[in-house]
Backbone as a chain_set.jsonl record, in Angstrom:
{"seq": "XXXXXXXXXXXXXXXXXXXXXXXXXXXXXXXXXXXXXXXXXXXXXXXXXXXXXXXXXXXXXXXXXXXXXXXXXXXXXXXXXXXXXXXXXXXXXXXXXXXXXXXXXXXXXXXXXXXXXXXXXXXXXXXXXXXXXXXXXXXXXXXXXXXXXXXXXXXXXXXXXXXXXXXX", "coords": {"N": [[10.984, 28.657, 34.419], [12.892, 26.873, 33.5], [12.645, 24.834, 35.367], [10.132, 23.851, 34.727], [10.62, 22.778, 32.176], [12.517, 20.833, 32.852], [10.937, 19.223, 34.463], [9.142, 18.264, 32.598], [10.726, 16.711, 30.975], [11.155, 13.911, 31.856], [8.573, 12.882, 31.262], [8.472, 13.199, 28.501], [10.54, 11.456, 27.744], [9.436, 8.999, 28.548], [7.225, 8.895, 26.842], [8.482, 8.708, 24.344], [9.917, 6.336, 24.639], [7.902, 4.477, 24.914], [5.942, 3.896, 22.492], [2.726, 4.716, 21.07], [0.188, 2.213, 21.267], [-0.417, -0.077, 18.579], [-3.212, -0.417, 16.365], [-5.03, -3.332, 15.911], [-5.809, -4.452, 12.82], [-7.808, -5.241, 9.872], [-7.85, -6.287, 6.428], [-9.825, -6.837, 3.733], [-11.586, -8.281, 0.922], [-13.176, -8.681, -2.317], [-12.629, -10.255, -5.432], [-13.329, -9.599, -8.774], [-14.041, -10.605, -12.199], [-15.441, -9.598, -14.318], [-18.074, -7.304, -15.33], [-20.303, -7.961, -13.664], [-21.945, -9.145, -10.687], [-21.603, -11.93, -10.29], [-19.211, -12.723, -11.339], [-16.771, -13.932, -10.21], [-13.337, -14.143, -9.107], [-11.988, -16.864, -8.47], [-9.376, -18.506, -6.691], [-7.368, -16.627, -7.269], [-4.161, -15.146, -7.036], [-3.193, -13.221, -4.288], [-1.276, -10.645, -3.073], [-0.095, -8.936, -0.334], [1.656, -6.035, 0.16], [3.97, -4.177, 1.995], [5.698, -1.779, 4.14], [6.977, -2.336, 7.301], [6.851, -0.965, 10.693], [9.54, -0.723, 11.259], [10.616, -0.212, 8.85], [11.127, -2.331, 7.21], [10.612, -4.261, 4.292], [7.72, -6.081, 3.621], [5.953, -8.975, 2.562], [2.938, -10.608, 2.157], [1.283, -13.45, 1.266], [-1.686, -14.781, -0.198], [-4.566, -16.648, -1.357], [-7.504, -16.187, -3.273], [-10.71, -17.343, -2.16], [-13.345, -19.752, -3.05], [-15.416, -17.997, -3.509], [-14.184, -15.773, -4.41], [-13.121, -14.151, -2.459], [-10.788, -12.552, -0.216], [-8.716, -12.203, 2.72], [-6.892, -10.408, 5.117], [-5.635, -10.482, 8.332], [-4.91, -9.136, 11.617], [-3.293, -6.915, 11.031], [-1.215, -3.977, 11.203], [-2.802, -1.132, 12.148], [-1.854, 1.452, 11.981], [-1.936, 4.827, 11.004], [0.126, 5.888, 9.536], [1.231, 3.936, 7.996], [1.343, 2.306, 4.805], [-0.367, 0.138, 2.63], [-0.167, -2.093, -0.139], [-1.902, -3.814, -2.645], [-1.375, -6.607, -4.682], [-2.758, -8.344, -7.277], [-3.036, -11.317, -8.993], [-4.375, -13.025, -11.647], [-5.353, -15.624, -13.903], [-6.243, -14.304, -16.15], [-5.732, -11.56, -15.89], [-3.974, -8.841, -14.218], [-3.452, -6.821, -11.272], [-2.454, -3.891, -9.578], [-2.677, -2.133, -6.717], [-3.276, 1.29, -5.677], [-1.63, 2.972, -2.928], [-2.965, 1.903, 0.203], [-4.414, 3.144, 3.079], [-5.109, 3.197, 6.58], [-7.637, 5.018, 8.272], [-7.692, 7.18, 11.149], [-8.465, 5.29, 13.953], [-9.805, 3.415, 12.432], [-10.556, 0.041, 11.813], [-11.045, -1.879, 9.929], [-10.905, -2.558, 6.459], [-12.656, -2.821, 3.479], [-11.981, -3.926, 0.372], [-12.724, -4.126, -2.78], [-12.096, -5.473, -6.048], [-12.011, -5.084, -9.578], [-10.965, -6.985, -12.241], [-11.111, -6.733, -14.999], [-9.6, -5.551, -17.869], [-9.507, -2.111, -18.726], [-12.032, -1.457, -17.742], [-13.861, 0.981, -16.178], [-14.803, 2.344, -12.99], [-17.168, 3.764, -13.215], [-18.456, 2.456, -15.263], [-19.629, 0.25, -14.202], [-22.489, -1.725, -13.614], [-25.543, -0.738, -11.909], [-26.174, -1.906, -8.603], [-24.06, -3.637, -8.453], [-21.428, -4.684, -6.289], [-19.35, -2.231, -4.599], [-16.307, -1.091, -6.135], [-13.449, -0.514, -5.026], [-10.895, -0.627, -5.995], [-10.866, 0.408, -8.523], [-9.956, 0.768, -11.953], [-8.338, -1.922, -13.727], [-4.795, -2.179, -13.599], [-2.734, -3.479, -14.822], [0.423, -5.312, -15.086], [3.118, -4.576, -12.817], [6.0, -2.517, -13.549], [9.067, -4.078, -14.175], [11.638, -3.915, -11.808], [14.904, -2.657, -12.084], [17.913, -2.777, -10.645], [20.381, -1.71, -11.573], [19.655, 0.386, -13.246], [18.52, 2.15, -11.403], [20.799, 2.749, -9.853], [22.389, 4.033, -11.79], [20.839, 6.298, -12.359], [20.831, 7.603, -9.859], [23.591, 8.138, -9.638], [23.906, 9.912, -11.809], [22.294, 12.085, -10.984], [23.573, 12.888, -8.605], [26.079, 13.596, -9.639], [25.357, 15.707, -11.356], [24.401, 17.525, -9.452], [26.76, 17.989, -8.027], [28.356, 19.231, -10.012], [26.81, 21.535, -10.442], [26.93, 22.744, -7.905], [29.643, 23.248, -7.797], [29.933, 25.036, -9.915], [28.36, 27.158, -9.052], [29.74, 28.123, -6.894], [31.246, 30.855, -5.246], [33.978, 32.775, -6.57]], "CA": [[10.755, 28.018, 33.137], [13.776, 25.716, 33.417], [12.08, 23.759, 36.182], [9.04, 23.264, 33.95], [11.218, 21.95, 31.131], [13.126, 19.669, 33.495], [9.853, 18.356, 34.93], [8.512, 17.648, 31.425], [11.669, 15.816, 30.324], [10.849, 12.484, 32.074], [7.357, 12.516, 30.528], [8.843, 13.089, 27.093], [11.309, 10.225, 27.584], [8.507, 7.877, 28.651], [6.413, 8.876, 25.615], [9.319, 8.238, 23.243], [10.294, 4.941, 24.89], [6.71, 3.634, 24.815], [5.074, 4.444, 21.459], [1.308, 4.377, 21.174], [-0.084, 0.862, 20.768], [-1.001, -0.111, 17.243], [-4.552, -0.976, 16.272], [-5.079, -4.559, 15.121], [-6.752, -4.162, 11.748], [-7.936, -6.257, 8.822], [-8.077, -5.835, 5.058], [-10.47, -7.935, 3.014], [-12.279, -7.848, -0.279], [-13.581, -9.69, -3.277], [-12.054, -9.992, -6.746], [-14.26, -9.901, -9.863], [-13.393, -10.65, -13.511], [-16.297, -8.948, -15.305], [-18.912, -6.269, -14.73], [-21.51, -8.439, -12.991], [-21.573, -9.656, -9.368], [-21.305, -13.357, -10.255], [-17.958, -12.969, -12.06], [-15.736, -13.971, -9.182], [-12.017, -14.66, -9.47], [-11.572, -17.86, -7.49], [-7.975, -18.942, -6.744], [-6.449, -15.579, -7.723], [-3.086, -14.876, -6.072], [-3.272, -11.878, -3.705], [-0.086, -10.355, -2.283], [-0.116, -7.681, 0.413], [3.029, -5.532, 0.211], [4.049, -2.995, 2.852], [6.88, -1.611, 4.985], [6.548, -2.321, 8.698], [7.295, 0.219, 11.455], [11.004, -0.66, 11.217], [11.025, 0.077, 7.478], [11.401, -3.568, 6.484], [9.622, -4.634, 3.296], [7.054, -7.345, 3.946], [4.994, -9.5, 1.584], [2.124, -11.687, 2.694], [0.543, -13.989, 0.127], [-2.842, -15.637, 0.008], [-5.303, -16.961, -2.579], [-8.937, -15.98, -3.071], [-11.473, -18.587, -1.987], [-14.278, -20.056, -4.155], [-16.286, -16.839, -3.762], [-13.342, -14.657, -4.843], [-12.794, -13.308, -1.308], [-9.503, -12.677, 0.463], [-8.728, -11.496, 4.005], [-5.667, -10.309, 5.908], [-5.977, -10.101, 9.7], [-3.819, -8.766, 12.528], [-2.42, -5.917, 10.419], [-0.999, -2.775, 11.998], [-3.706, -0.095, 11.653], [-1.232, 2.769, 12.105], [-2.294, 5.669, 9.856], [1.317, 6.261, 8.759], [1.64, 2.811, 7.152], [0.596, 2.134, 3.555], [-0.411, -1.231, 2.119], [-0.451, -2.211, -1.568], [-2.355, -5.155, -3.04], [-1.107, -7.089, -6.039], [-3.641, -9.476, -7.538], [-2.73, -11.967, -10.263], [-5.33, -14.037, -12.065], [-4.922, -16.138, -15.202], [-6.68, -13.387, -17.211], [-5.33, -10.176, -15.706], [-3.263, -8.496, -12.988], [-3.838, -5.54, -10.692], [-1.611, -3.346, -8.52], [-3.464, -1.038, -6.147], [-2.653, 2.48, -5.108], [-1.45, 2.737, -1.488], [-4.161, 1.838, 1.036], [-4.083, 3.563, 4.445], [-6.196, 3.214, 7.555], [-7.948, 6.291, 8.908], [-7.568, 7.096, 12.603], [-9.495, 4.485, 14.589], [-10.386, 2.432, 11.51], [-10.039, -1.299, 12.078], [-11.323, -2.796, 8.826], [-11.081, -1.997, 5.121], [-13.188, -3.751, 2.492], [-11.39, -3.431, -0.87], [-13.116, -4.993, -3.894], [-11.322, -5.158, -7.255], [-12.447, -5.615, -10.869], [-9.765, -7.267, -13.023], [-11.323, -6.583, -16.437], [-8.839, -4.407, -18.378], [-10.244, -1.027, -19.354], [-13.307, -1.15, -17.095], [-13.838, 2.059, -15.196], [-15.822, 2.136, -11.978], [-18.431, 4.342, -13.666], [-19.08, 1.533, -16.207], [-20.183, -0.882, -13.47], [-23.937, -1.594, -13.512], [-26.069, -0.505, -10.572], [-26.388, -3.137, -7.877], [-22.795, -4.355, -8.321], [-20.689, -4.191, -5.118], [-18.392, -1.174, -4.918], [-14.989, -1.546, -6.578], [-12.517, 0.5, -4.571], [-9.653, -0.729, -6.74], [-10.954, 1.119, -9.792], [-9.698, -0.025, -13.155], [-7.149, -2.764, -13.689], [-3.625, -1.393, -13.964], [-1.713, -4.305, -15.465], [1.568, -5.743, -14.293], [4.053, -3.497, -12.517], [7.243, -2.505, -14.316], [10.147, -4.798, -13.502], [12.659, -3.019, -11.287], [16.262, -3.034, -12.443], [18.789, -2.022, -9.741], [21.438, -0.983, -12.285], [19.062, 1.642, -13.713], [18.405, 3.017, -10.233], [22.155, 3.198, -9.512], [22.833, 4.996, -12.807], [20.077, 7.542, -12.179], [21.359, 8.251, -8.658], [24.916, 8.641, -9.985], [23.727, 11.078, -12.674], [21.757, 13.2, -10.197], [24.63, 13.345, -7.702], [27.09, 14.266, -10.471], [24.8, 16.992, -11.792], [24.368, 18.397, -8.285], [28.145, 18.364, -7.753], [28.764, 20.218, -11.016], [26.056, 22.763, -10.182], [27.491, 23.347, -6.694], [30.984, 23.738, -8.152], [29.756, 26.182, -10.817], [27.743, 28.261, -8.316], [30.623, 28.555, -5.809], [31.895, 32.152, -5.546], [35.428, 32.657, -6.818]], "C": [[11.634, 26.771, 32.998], [13.229, 24.539, 34.21], [10.946, 23.058, 35.436], [9.555, 22.351, 32.854], [11.843, 20.697, 31.716], [12.064, 18.702, 33.994], [9.203, 17.627, 33.758], [9.425, 16.632, 30.751], [11.391, 14.339, 30.602], [9.596, 12.024, 31.332], [7.643, 12.328, 29.049], [9.62, 11.795, 26.847], [10.419, 8.992, 27.663], [7.678, 7.76, 27.38], [7.211, 8.346, 24.434], [9.651, 6.758, 23.408], [9.121, 3.987, 24.72], [5.764, 4.218, 23.775], [3.633, 3.975, 21.652], [1.059, 2.98, 20.617], [-0.73, 0.913, 19.396], [-2.379, -0.771, 17.305], [-4.464, -2.236, 15.429], [-6.184, -4.388, 14.088], [-6.808, -5.309, 10.743], [-8.212, -5.584, 7.485], [-8.657, -7.022, 4.305], [-11.148, -7.38, 1.772], [-12.652, -9.026, -1.147], [-13.057, -9.272, -4.638], [-13.033, -10.49, -7.808], [-13.504, -9.88, -11.192], [-14.235, -10.011, -14.611], [-17.249, -8.014, -14.572], [-20.256, -6.774, -14.206], [-21.105, -9.16, -11.711], [-21.214, -11.136, -9.314], [-19.97, -13.709, -10.902], [-16.778, -12.99, -11.103], [-14.434, -14.563, -9.713], [-11.564, -15.609, -8.366], [-10.115, -18.252, -7.733], [-7.026, -17.913, -7.347], [-5.404, -15.345, -6.632], [-3.179, -13.428, -5.607], [-2.053, -11.694, -2.807], [-0.245, -8.985, -1.644], [1.331, -7.246, 0.606], [3.037, -4.265, 1.058], [5.405, -2.925, 3.539], [6.381, -1.529, 6.42], [7.109, -1.085, 9.403], [8.812, 0.376, 11.457], [11.523, -0.375, 9.818], [11.333, -1.155, 6.645], [10.263, -3.889, 5.525], [9.039, -5.992, 3.635], [6.076, -7.689, 2.827], [4.263, -10.659, 2.237], [1.225, -12.164, 1.561], [-0.631, -14.846, 0.579], [-3.493, -15.889, -1.347], [-6.785, -16.724, -2.292], [-9.644, -17.326, -2.945], [-12.442, -18.778, -3.159], [-15.222, -18.903, -4.468], [-15.481, -15.606, -4.148], [-12.906, -13.738, -3.707], [-11.387, -13.603, -0.781], [-9.595, -11.891, 1.769], [-7.35, -11.563, 4.639], [-6.072, -9.793, 7.284], [-4.714, -9.742, 10.466], [-2.799, -7.852, 11.861], [-2.264, -4.744, 11.377], [-1.856, -1.666, 11.39], [-3.162, 1.311, 11.787], [-1.504, 3.584, 10.838], [-1.087, 6.058, 9.01], [1.777, 5.142, 7.833], [0.761, 2.725, 5.91], [0.731, 0.688, 3.09], [-0.737, -1.183, 0.63], [-0.861, -3.65, -1.839], [-1.927, -5.442, -4.467], [-1.959, -8.344, -6.215], [-3.324, -10.011, -8.923], [-3.728, -13.089, -10.492], [-4.862, -14.517, -13.437], [-5.252, -15.176, -16.338], [-6.098, -11.987, -17.104], [-4.567, -10.014, -14.398], [-3.678, -7.109, -12.542], [-2.834, -5.16, -9.621], [-2.314, -2.113, -7.991], [-2.609, 0.178, -5.83], [-2.462, 2.198, -3.616], [-2.773, 2.827, -0.722], [-3.733, 2.183, 2.455], [-5.323, 3.505, 5.321], [-6.388, 4.634, 8.065], [-7.819, 6.099, 10.416], [-8.75, 6.319, 13.179], [-10.126, 3.422, 13.7], [-9.734, 1.071, 11.727], [-10.239, -2.262, 10.915], [-11.49, -2.024, 7.523], [-11.586, -3.108, 4.221], [-12.795, -3.198, 1.127], [-11.693, -4.416, -1.989], [-12.439, -4.521, -5.175], [-11.94, -5.832, -8.474], [-11.211, -5.786, -11.747], [-9.945, -7.101, -14.528], [-10.559, -5.368, -16.954], [-9.752, -3.381, -19.041], [-11.579, -0.702, -18.719], [-13.112, -0.069, -16.058], [-14.952, 1.809, -14.196], [-17.166, 2.692, -12.436], [-19.161, 3.428, -14.659], [-19.779, 0.361, -15.52], [-21.69, -0.693, -13.325], [-24.394, -1.363, -12.08], [-26.357, -1.849, -9.906], [-25.129, -3.965, -7.698], [-22.084, -3.829, -7.071], [-19.653, -3.153, -5.52], [-17.035, -1.769, -5.249], [-13.974, -0.469, -6.242], [-11.232, 0.493, -5.38], [-9.686, -0.006, -8.07], [-10.631, 0.221, -10.958], [-8.404, -0.831, -13.027], [-5.954, -1.989, -14.23], [-2.521, -2.216, -14.605], [-0.58, -4.669, -14.534], [2.497, -4.565, -14.014], [5.311, -3.623, -13.369], [8.32, -3.215, -13.512], [11.219, -3.805, -13.055], [14.031, -3.551, -11.639], [17.223, -2.182, -11.615], [19.872, -1.225, -10.46], [20.914, 0.355, -12.803], [18.937, 2.631, -12.562], [19.776, 3.582, -9.86], [22.649, 4.244, -10.508], [22.104, 6.334, -12.661], [20.593, 8.301, -10.958], [22.728, 8.861, -8.944], [24.81, 9.901, -10.846], [23.239, 12.286, -11.888], [22.82, 13.761, -9.269], [25.71, 14.093, -8.485], [26.609, 15.64, -10.917], [24.766, 17.982, -10.636], [25.779, 18.887, -7.948], [28.659, 19.407, -8.732], [28.077, 21.559, -10.794], [26.618, 23.48, -8.962], [28.865, 23.937, -6.98], [30.885, 24.998, -9.005], [29.231, 27.397, -10.049], [28.634, 28.786, -7.194], [31.276, 29.884, -6.179], [33.398, 31.992, -5.673], [36.159, 33.839, -6.294]], "O": [[11.204, 25.751, 32.459], [13.333, 23.389, 33.784], [10.809, 21.837, 35.499], [9.001, 21.276, 32.623], [11.716, 19.614, 31.144], [12.266, 17.488, 33.954], [8.758, 16.489, 33.91], [8.939, 15.768, 30.02], [11.389, 13.555, 29.653], [9.554, 10.901, 30.828], [7.121, 11.409, 28.419], [9.384, 11.112, 25.85], [10.627, 8.035, 26.917], [7.448, 6.654, 26.889], [6.673, 7.61, 23.607], [9.665, 6.009, 22.431], [9.32, 2.812, 24.413], [4.86, 4.972, 24.136], [3.37, 2.97, 22.311], [1.651, 2.601, 19.607], [-1.493, 1.828, 19.088], [-2.659, -1.579, 18.19], [-3.884, -2.213, 14.343], [-7.35, -4.204, 14.437], [-5.977, -6.217, 10.758], [-8.734, -4.471, 7.421], [-8.046, -8.089, 4.249], [-11.267, -6.167, 1.598], [-12.476, -10.188, -0.782], [-13.04, -8.086, -4.969], [-13.504, -11.626, -7.762], [-12.466, -9.23, -11.314], [-13.766, -9.897, -15.744], [-17.234, -7.94, -13.343], [-21.254, -6.06, -14.304], [-20.018, -9.734, -11.655], [-20.567, -11.56, -8.357], [-19.633, -14.889, -11.002], [-15.886, -12.146, -11.19], [-14.431, -15.372, -10.641], [-10.849, -15.214, -7.445], [-9.679, -18.318, -8.883], [-5.983, -18.284, -7.884], [-5.729, -15.346, -5.444], [-3.237, -12.512, -6.427], [-1.821, -12.486, -1.893], [-0.499, -7.994, -2.329], [2.141, -7.996, 1.15], [2.205, -3.38, 0.861], [6.168, -3.891, 3.525], [5.477, -0.753, 6.727], [7.767, -0.256, 8.775], [9.319, 1.484, 11.636], [12.735, -0.302, 9.61], [11.757, -1.036, 5.496], [9.092, -3.801, 5.891], [9.773, -6.943, 3.906], [5.456, -6.809, 2.229], [4.876, -11.57, 2.793], [0.492, -11.374, 0.967], [-0.57, -15.537, 1.596], [-3.017, -15.394, -2.369], [-7.266, -17.025, -1.199], [-9.231, -18.318, -3.546], [-12.368, -18.05, -4.149], [-15.771, -18.832, -5.567], [-16.03, -14.506, -4.209], [-12.377, -12.656, -3.961], [-10.875, -14.719, -0.881], [-10.45, -11.017, 1.912], [-6.722, -12.62, 4.694], [-6.77, -8.785, 7.392], [-3.598, -10.009, 10.02], [-1.595, -7.982, 12.085], [-3.095, -4.546, 12.262], [-1.655, -1.299, 10.232], [-3.925, 2.275, 11.715], [-1.323, 3.086, 9.727], [-1.255, 6.512, 7.878], [2.626, 5.369, 6.971], [-0.428, 3.038, 5.962], [1.81, 0.098, 3.152], [-1.501, -0.324, 0.189], [-0.249, -4.589, -1.329], [-2.101, -4.608, -5.355], [-1.892, -9.277, -5.415], [-3.339, -9.27, -9.906], [-3.904, -13.975, -9.656], [-4.039, -13.852, -14.066], [-4.609, -15.223, -17.387], [-5.979, -11.291, -18.113], [-4.518, -10.929, -13.575], [-4.191, -6.317, -13.333], [-2.405, -6.01, -8.841], [-2.525, -1.151, -8.729], [-1.385, 0.095, -5.731], [-3.077, 1.27, -3.089], [-3.589, 3.715, -0.97], [-2.794, 1.586, 2.982], [-6.441, 3.734, 4.859], [-5.419, 5.366, 8.266], [-7.837, 4.968, 10.901], [-9.905, 6.657, 12.918], [-10.91, 2.606, 14.184], [-8.511, 0.965, 11.815], [-9.663, -3.35, 10.91], [-12.131, -0.974, 7.486], [-11.024, -4.203, 4.194], [-13.233, -2.108, 0.759], [-11.002, -5.424, -2.136], [-12.231, -3.323, -5.372], [-12.341, -6.994, -8.419], [-10.482, -4.821, -11.972], [-8.989, -7.315, -15.272], [-10.838, -4.251, -16.521], [-10.647, -3.729, -19.811], [-12.217, 0.266, -19.133], [-12.282, -0.202, -15.159], [-15.936, 1.139, -14.512], [-18.208, 2.141, -12.079], [-20.359, 3.601, -14.878], [-20.448, -0.433, -16.18], [-22.134, 0.392, -12.949], [-23.703, -1.751, -11.138], [-26.74, -2.811, -10.572], [-25.11, -4.894, -6.89], [-22.133, -2.627, -6.814], [-19.135, -3.181, -6.636], [-16.655, -2.813, -4.719], [-13.672, 0.389, -7.071], [-10.543, 1.511, -5.445], [-8.64, 0.18, -8.693], [-10.988, -0.958, -10.958], [-7.492, -0.446, -12.295], [-6.078, -1.235, -15.196], [-1.456, -1.674, -14.902], [-0.618, -4.371, -13.341], [2.653, -3.672, -14.846], [5.642, -4.707, -13.849], [8.467, -2.982, -12.312], [11.653, -2.958, -13.835], [14.297, -4.747, -11.512], [17.338, -0.981, -11.859], [20.246, -0.151, -9.989], [21.642, 1.348, -12.802], [19.216, 3.818, -12.729], [19.895, 4.775, -9.581], [23.262, 5.235, -10.111], [22.714, 7.391, -12.827], [20.773, 9.517, -11.02], [22.996, 9.989, -8.532], [25.554, 10.858, -10.629], [23.721, 13.398, -12.103], [22.96, 14.978, -9.154], [26.2, 15.124, -8.026], [27.356, 16.616, -10.863], [25.074, 19.159, -10.824], [25.971, 20.059, -7.624], [29.323, 20.363, -8.331], [28.704, 22.608, -10.943], [26.767, 24.702, -8.982], [29.209, 25.001, -6.465], [31.673, 25.928, -8.831], [29.605, 28.531, -10.348], [28.307, 29.81, -6.593], [31.799, 30.036, -7.284], [34.014, 31.184, -4.979], [37.382, 33.911, -6.413]]}, "num_chains": 1, "name": "protein.A"}
């Protein structure tokens, strides 16, 4: 059995040293401002936000063209990575839920309706699908001091609980 484990060790080291190649993928879509197909959002700011394989936060910005379309190419199609779209138009903003590629998937078409309060079920038949669902407004501004205070409170509470539960 030891020989089998020793023989498998070099294979394991090679597998760890050379991770599986990533799939080159794309993410594209069209942005609409009302519940009919001709209501395109031309020149809307689209930001793709994600953490790369090294955990580094990345932001890639583009603008929709005259037909309201955007496209990101040469993305990592790894199923463990999540992408978020932020779309800002003069009338509304949208922040998507995390978008992930399925195994072997190379392209995602993600259309978004920016009209506040519109649900996908309210969209008339014949309108392109709206994977983004309803507009979610602007994200809450992050304040690092609040995060630090919350972490300090949780650590303190845990310390007090551990001290109280210690046998005497």
